[in-house]
N, C-alpha and C positions, 0 to 999 in steps of 0.2 A: 517881951511880948511872945506869946507862943503862936508858932506858925503851922497851919495844917499841913500834914504830910500827905504827898500824892502818891497814887499807885497806879500802875498800868499792868495790863494783862496781855499774854500771848497764848492762844490755844491751839493745839495741834490734834488732828484726829477727828473723832466721831461727835455726833449730837450729844452724846452722854458727857463727853468732856466740856463741851459748851455750857451744858445745864450746870455742871459742878463749878465751872469757873464763875458763872453768875452768881452762884450762892456764895461762895467765897468772897467775891466782890461785894456783896450786900454786907456780909459780916463785917468786912473792913470798913465800909462807908458807915455802918451803924456805930463803929468805934472811933469815928474821927478822922478817917482817911478820905480823901477826895480822889474819885477815879478820874483818870485822864487818859488820852489816847497815847499809845505806844510811842509814836513819833515825837510827842512833845516834850519828852524828857520828864522822868519821875523820881521820887526818892526810893520808891520800892518798885521792883519788877517781880512779876510772878508769871512763871512760864509753864503751863500745863501740858505735860508731853504724852505722846502716843508711842506704843511699841510696834505698831504696824508699819511705820514709815521704814523705807528700805534702809536708810542710814540715819538711825536716830541720833547717833553721836554727832555727826557732822551738822545735821539740822539744828540740834541744841546748840552747838558751838557758835553757828552763825547767828542765832537769835540772840545769844548772850552778848556777842560782839556788838550788834546792832543796839542792844539796850545801853551798853556802856558807851557806845558812841554818841548816843543821844543824851546820856547822864553819867559821866565817868565816875562819879561817887555813888551811884546808885547801889542799894542792897538788893541781891539777885537771889530769888527763890525759885528752885526747880521742883515740881512735883508731878504726879500722874504716873502712867503705867511704866514708862522708862526709868522714872526715879525709883520705883519699887524693884524693877528687875536688875538694874546696874547702878546702884547709888554710888559706888567707889569710882566708877567711870565718870559720872557726872561731877563728883567732888573734885575730880582732877582738872576740870575745865577752868581755865584762868577767868576769874571774875565772879565765880559761883560763891555764895556765902551759905546758903542753906538748901539741904536736900531732904524733902519730906516724902515718905512713902504713903502707901494706900490709906493706912489708918490714921496718919497724922495730917493729911493734907486739909482737913477740915479744922485744925487747930492751929492755923498760921499765927494767930495773935499770940498764943502761948510761947511761940519761939522767936518772935520778932525782937523782944527786948528794946533796945534802943535803936535798932536797925543800923548799926554801924558796920562798915566793911570788916570782914574777917581775914586773918592771916591764911587760914585754911578752913575750907567749907566744913560745917557741921552737918552730920548725918542723923536723922531720926527716922528709922524705919525698922518695923518689927517683922518676924517671919510671916509669911503670907498665911500660915495656918491660923494665926492669931487675929486675922482680919475677919471678924464676924458681926460687925454692926451695920446697919443700913441708915444711911443719912440722905433724907429726902432732899431733892434739888430740882431746880427749875430755872430756866433763862428768861429774862426780860429783855426787851429792846434797850440798847444802849442809847441814850439821848445824848446829842451834841450840844455845844454851847448855845445854839438857838433854840434848843428844847425839842428839835424834831428827833424821831427815832430811826434805827437802821433797819428794822425788819417789822412784819406785821404777824409773825408767828412766834410761838414759844416751845421750848422743849421741855417736857416734864419727864424726870426720872422715876420710874416705878419699880425697877428691878436693877440688881448689880451682880457681878460675878457670874461663874459658869462651872457646872459639874461635868460637862461633856468631854473634855480632855481629848479633842481632835489632835491627830499625831503632828499637825504642823503649827500649832497654836499656842502663844504664850499667854493669852489672856487669863486662864486660871491662875497662873503663877504671878500675874500682875494684879488681879482684882480679887482673887479667892473664890470661895464657894459661892453658889447661887443663894441669893437672899432678896427679900422683897419688902416694899413698903406695905403698910396697912392700907386697905381700901379707903378707910376714913381719912387718913392723912393725904393720900393721893387725891381724894376729892377736895379737901381743904386747900391744897396747893392749886388745884384747878381753879377754885373759887377765888383765890388771891390773883391769879393770872387773869381771870375774866374782869376782876376790879380795875385793872389796867387798860381796859378797852381792847384787848387782844381777841382776835375773832378765831385763831386757829391754834391747836395745841398738837405737836407731835410727840407721841409716846415713845420713850426712849429706855434702853437697858442693854445689857450684854446678850441676854436670851430672854426677851420678855415673855415669850410664850411659856416659859418655865415659872411664870408668876405664881406665887402662892403667899397669901397674906400671913403675917406672922414671920418669925425668924426660923427658916428652915435649918440653919446651922445648928441651933440650939433645940430644935424640934417643937418649938411652941407655935401658938397660932391656931386658927381654926381651918387653915388650909383652904381658903377660898381660892378659886383659879381665876385665870385671865378673863374668862367669859363673865365672871362676877364683877371684875374690875371694870370692864368696858360698859356693863349694864349699868353700874352705878354712875359712871362718867357721863353717860348718855343724859343723865338728869341734870347735869350742871348747867344753871341758867348763865346766859351771856355768852357762851362759847358756841359758835356756829359749826365748827368743824374739828373733828379729831382725826388724826392720820396715825396709822400704825407704822413705825419706822422699819422694821425688819422682824420677821418671824420665821422660825425654822419649819421646814415642811412637815415634819412629823408632830409638830405641836399645832399646826394650823387645822383645827379640828372642823369637821362639817358644821358644829354648833356655832363657831366663830364666824364661818363664812356666811351661814344662814342669818346671823345676827346683824352683820354688816349690810347684807342685802336688803334688809328691812329697816335699816337705821336711818334716822333723819339727820345724825351728825357725823357718824363714821363714814369717811369718804370711800369710794370704790378705787382704792389704790393699795396694792399689796406689793411689798418687796420681800422675796422669798429666796434666801441663799440656796443655790444649787451647788457650786463648786466644781462638779464634774458631770458629764453626761455618760461616764463609763462606770459600770458597776464595779469593776476592778478597782479603779482609781478610788472611788467612794469607799471602797473596803480598806484600802491602805491609809486613807485619810481618817478612818474611824468616824465616819458620818454615820448617822442613826437612821438611814433610810436607803432605799434603792431608787432608781430613776423612775421606775413605774409609778411609786408613791407620788413623786413630784408631777408626773404628767397628770395623775388622778386630781391632784389639788388644783392645777391650772384648769382642767376641764371643769370641775366643780364650780370654780369662780366664774368662768365664762359662761356656764349654763344659766346662771342666776343674774350675772351682771356682764351682759355682753360688751359693754364699752368700759369695763374695768381696765385700769392700768396695771400691769404686772411687771415688776422688775426682778432681776436675778443677779446674784454674784457668782463669778466663775473665776477659778484658779488655772492659769495655764503653766505647763512646764513642771508640774509635780514629779519628784524622782519616780522613775519607773513608767512614766507616761509615754508610750510608744506613739509613732505616727498613726497607727490604727486606733489607740485609745483616744487620741485628739480627734480623729475623724468621727468616731463615735459620739464625742461631745458636740461636735459641729453639727452633725446629722441630726442628733437629738434635739438640739436647741432649734434648729431650722424647722423641726416638726412642731415646735410648741408655740401656742398663740401668746407669746410673751412680748412685751413692748419695748424693752431696753435692757442692756446688760451692763454691769460694773465688772470690768475685767481686770484681774490682778496677775502680775507675773510673780510665780512662786520664787521667794527668797528664803535662804536658810536662816533659821532661828536657833541660837543656842539653847541647849537643855530641852530640845523637842525630839521626839522620837523619829520624825521624818528626816532629821539631819544626818542620820546614819543609813538611810535608805539608798540603794543603788538600783540601776544606774542613774547618775545624774544627767538631766538634760541640759545640753550646752546652752549658755546664755543667749547666744545668737538665735538659737531655735526657740527659746522662750519667748524672745522679743517678736519673732516672725509669727507665732501662734497668737500672740496677744494682738497684733495687728489684724490678722485674720478675724479674730472675734470682735474686734472693735468696728470692723467693717460690717459684720453680720448684725451687730447692734444698731448700727446707723440704718440699715435696711429695715430692721424690725421696728424702729421708731418711725420711719417714714411710712411704713404700712399701717401703724397704729394712728398716726395722724390722719392718713388717707381714709381709714375707716370711720374716723369721727368727723370728717368734713360734711357740713350740712346739719350737724345736730347743734342743739342749743345747751349750752352748760353754764354753770354758775363760777364766776371768776373772783377770787380775792385779789385786789390790786394792791402793789407794793408800794413803798414810799418814795423810792429813788427816782429822781428826775435825771434822765440820761439823754442829753442833747434834745430836750423837749419832748422826749417819749417816756412812757411808764410801762411796767411789765405786771404780769400776774399769772397765777396758775388756776386752771380749772379744778373741780374737785377730783377729776381723774387725771390730774397732773399733767395737762397740756400747757404750754407756755403760750401766752398771748401778748400783744403789744398794741398800745394805743396812744393817742396824743395826751400828753400830761395834763391832768385835771385834779385840782387839790380836792374837789368834791368826791372823788372816787377812791381817795387813799383810804386804805383800811376798811373798804366797804365791799360787799358782795353784790355783784351785778350779773344779770344774765346776758350772755352774748351768743351770737350765732357764728360758728366756725366756718368760714368760706374760703379764705385765701391766705396763703403763707408767703413770707419773704424768702429771700435767697438763703437764709439761715434756717428755714423750716418753721419759724415762729409765725403763728397766725396773727395777721393784721386785722384790728377790729377799728373801723371809722368810729370816731367819737360820737357822731350824730346817730350811730345805730346802737349805742349802748343804752340798754333799758335803765330806768331809774333803780338805784340800789335798792336791794330787798330790805335793807334796814335803813333807818333815818340818817342822814349825813351827821358824822361827828368830826371834831376837830382831830387833826393827826395826832396819834398817841405819841 
């Protein structure tokens, strides 16, 4: 009798990784594997890694140990950015059987063979310069044994790789040169997502503003831009919302902002990496803009979309960042009408230019600056929520039942909470934002929620 093999996944890092893991999972499921939860024990474990984690090696070892604790004879595969950057290091982790680089991660079936444990891990990884193909990917909700799903939005990969070579970043070494999906294929994938009843798609990539249809590496394609992509996606039936995950300020054109301001589907939410509010540090980072451009982008958005949510990434403790430079960043962000920050503490990365920069900011000082900006982020979010109090917004409610409550996000990324109601799951409803709880989440009495704008459907 043939028994169906089980496979479990663990994904680290960004939305792009989640989209790719979901695509690999579908490949395996279509070839006879049964996807199961990580904790259940599986015949095969696939660990999709990230190079941004501060200690990728330690994190990977921990996950491998957990996998083998659940299933001691499991076949363990490690792929992703860390696997491309340091394959030998991963191969040395006890229990790893297969290490797949950036080009090979979508060919897991080719390398699985019988899936028996190996004496020594096999490495299949080419030079990053040889990575030149684009594999379209998207996530779908994972259904548990009862058939219910774990989320109501999908991540759609439209671009990969990066040509920017910022002085602190390893992503070009982990993912290769910038390349994009075709608009036709991105639309097809969005239509497949819509067929699953999903209402919101988050567009993902390494540098999605650099989208150009066709393969930039080989120089082919008609070079349609990001604005052409979002114009085409706007027409996809069945999707109520598109969200742009992150876009560089120098690529966020007036044309894109104007389009979103008039769109029925692209939500008023922008995440725009800043990294530093000091022009000196931006220069050392090899960023492609100065802070004045960033300020102009924020002002342009707010002039057209006063209630738009704007998030920013910031790195603290970059080599050479003096107290004066940090205060420049703090004061600059304080002056901006942004809604929240993602604050990262700089950590050294092998084979980057910045690892040689001096003077090095002491670790304790880096942590202190991180805390200061996290406090600033909290006050920015509090003001943003306060500015939206009394407004009526559309909310997409999530699936999870947490102690009798359910949560959702408005189009402009404000979190709300109400009494759990199965009729609201995966539906868009209008709510009035009036009162928050002690965590800052808006509380919406169930009796005050207007009927969903779409007919009730069963949970996806």
